[in-house]
N, C-alpha and C positions, 0 to 999 in steps of 0.2 A: 504494500500500500504506500502511496506517495506521502511524503511528509508535508503537512499543511503549514506553510510559512507566510501566506498572503493574508492580509486583513481586508475586510470590507466594512466601511463605516457608512451608516445610513441614518437619516432622521425620520422618525415616524411619530404619529400622534400617540401620546402615552396610553390612551384607552385602547387603541387598536393593538398596540404592543402587548398590553396586559391580557386582552381577550385572546389574542393569538397564542400567547405563551401558555395560557390556561388549557387551551385545546391541545397544544403540542405536549404539554406535561401529561395530560390524560393519555395521549398516544405513546408516551415514553420516547419522544423524539426531541432533540435539541434544535434551537433555531439555526445553529451552525450547520447541522445535518440537512435541514430543509433548504437552506441557501445553497449548499453544495449540490443537493439534488436538483434544485432549480437551474443552477448554472449548467449542470450536465445535460439537462433536458434542452436548454437553450442551444447548446452546442449540437446535440443530436438532431433537433428540429430545425436548426438554422433560423431560429426566431423564437418568439414568445410561445411557450407550449400551451397556451390557452387563448381563447378569444378575448380580446380587449374590446368589449362592447358596452354600450350603455343599455341596461335592461329596460324594457318597457314597464309601464306601471303594473303593479300587482293588485288584483281585486281584493277587497277586504276579506271576502270569504275564502281566499286562497292563503291567508296568513294566520299564524297563531297569535295568541294574545301578546306574547313577548315581542314579536315583530311589530305588531300594531302599536303597542306601547312605546317601543323604541322610535318609531316614525313620529308619533305624536310628541314625544319628549324632544326629539331633534328640532321639530318645528317650533315648539315652545321656547327652546333655548335660542334659536335664531331670532325670534321676535324680541326676546329679552335684550339682545345685543344690537337691535336696530336693523336686522337683516330682512324684516318683513316688508310686504308691499300692501298698499291699500287694496281692499277687495274689489273696488270699482276698476282699478287698473288691471287686475288679474282677469276679471270678467270681460273687460274690453279686449284684452289680448286673446282670450278664448273665442270671442265672437269673430275676431279677424280671421281665425282659422276655419270658420264654418263655410 
């Protein structure tokens, strides 16, 4: 096995890191192992080994309570820091698309 001597330094959102590490911990896999696996897949596929797409909206009845609560909390958090838009503007934008 090759000696691992290169370092990769990245910045991620703390909550994303914590959530991902909880999953990896349950799987018994370190983040270093996952990054190594990802890099190997990039080499083998000669590209990103998954589709980098923006998913379409998910209907409420297709998600569980935790997913719904997370979406609602994210929206509330955005409004609290001024990232919201007036409802009239949103409705006007929606009407433009009809």
